[in-house]
N, C-alpha and C positions, 0 to 999 in steps of 0.2 A: 442912825437915821436912814443912810445911802444905803448901808447893808441890806437894812430891812425890805427897804424897796426894792431892791437888785433880786433879793432871795425872794420876795413876792412876786416878781417879773418871773424870774426863771419857774418856780411853781406854776404860774398862770401857762406858761408854754408847754410845759411839760403836760400839764393836763389837757392842752389842747392837741398835743402831740397822740397820746394815749389812745382816743378816739380813731384818731387817722389809723394807728398802726391796725385798730383791730377791725376796723371796716377794710382795709387793705388784705387781712389775712381770713376774712368772710368772704373777699372777693374769690380768692384764690381756690378755696374748696366749695362746690358747690350744694345747696343746700340737699338735706336727703329725701328721697323721693317715698313717701307713704304709699304701700299698694294699696291698690284698692278692689276688695272683693265682694262680689255680690251673690248672695244666697239666695237660693230656690231650694223648697222644701216640697217635695213630691210624695205624695200619698196616693197609695195603693193598694194592691192583692198579688200575691204570688202563690201559684199552686205547685204544691212541693208531691212529688211521686214517692212510692214505697220504697225506692230506691235512694233518695236523698238528693234528686234531678229535680229541676223546675218544669214542671210541664206548661204554665200557663201564666203570665204576668201582663197586670192591666193597670192604666193609672187613672185616679182620679182628678187628677190635677192636669191643667190645660198646658200642653208644651208645642212646641214647635214640632212638624211631624220628623224633620231630622236629629233634632235632640230626642225623640221619643224612640226611633231605631238604635240610635247607638246605644243609650238604656235599655232597652230589650236586650239587645245582643249580650252586653256585660251581664244581665241577671239569669238570660237562660244558661250563662257556663258556671250560677253560682250554682255550689254543691253542698250539701247538707248532711249531718248525721239522719239515718233515716228516724221518723219521728214515731213512737210505738203509742199503739190504738188498742187498746184492752192487752195489753204484753205483745201485739204482733205489731211487726211496720206498716204503717197505713200512710194514706193518700192526704194530705190538710191543705185546707187553704189559711193562709197568713195574714192577717195585715201587714203594712208594708210602708214605712216611712223612709225615703231616700232624700238625703239632702245633699245638693248638689252647690259648689264653689266654681265661679266664674272669675278667673281673671284677665285683666285685658290685656291682650299680646296684639301690637300693631292694630291694626283697622277692627280685627276679631277678638274672639276670646278663647281661651283655656278653660276648658270644663273639667271638674273632677269629681269625683265623689267623694264626699266629705266625711259622710256617716250612713250610715242603714242601722234602723229600729224597726223591732216589730210589737209594736203596741198591743197591749193586752186588750180584749173586747170588754166593754164597757161592764158588762154581765160578771164578769170576775173580780171578784174580792182582793185588792191590793196587796201583793205578800211583801217582807222585810227587804226587798230588793229593791223592789219599787221607790223611784223619786217624787217629789212636789215642789214645789217651788216654795210650798208655806213652812215645810221642813229643810231648806238648804239656804245656806248664807250665799247672797249672792258674789260672785266673783268681784274682787276689787280693780275700778278702772282705774287706770293708770294715768295720777296726777298730772303730769306733764301733759297728757291727751286733754284730760278736762279742762286745764290751763288756757287751752287756744282753741276749746269750745270744738274738739271733735267727738263725733257719735260714733259710734258702731256695733257690732254685733258679737258677744263672747259664746263660746262654743263651749 
């Protein structure tokens, strides 16, 4: 009976030590920081020249002036293959959607272009390369993040 009591005491002591050791290890390594990214969708128009350069760019979405200037400088450096209009290079105006991703750096943000698309006009019949949310399965959200109630955007 004495052996059983000593064994039970030893198990209880060991069980009590395990969490302390785990806590000590957790305190040694800081928790991993999850990067926060803010997404901004900027809709507008780009005028493409016969040579494939950008002649004009305007946004329909509200932007702070400094961000609008920087985005415009980048867009005016874009180069396209000339667009054929009736078998000849022509000037075209294309609807544009630019997705900006901003990551906090110190007291400010570092902004980068995450994605650029040229949506078709509504009058155009969708072709086989068009995607819609109705025909695509959504990407899986990581279970570990869902378990701790973290939300976000998937691009």
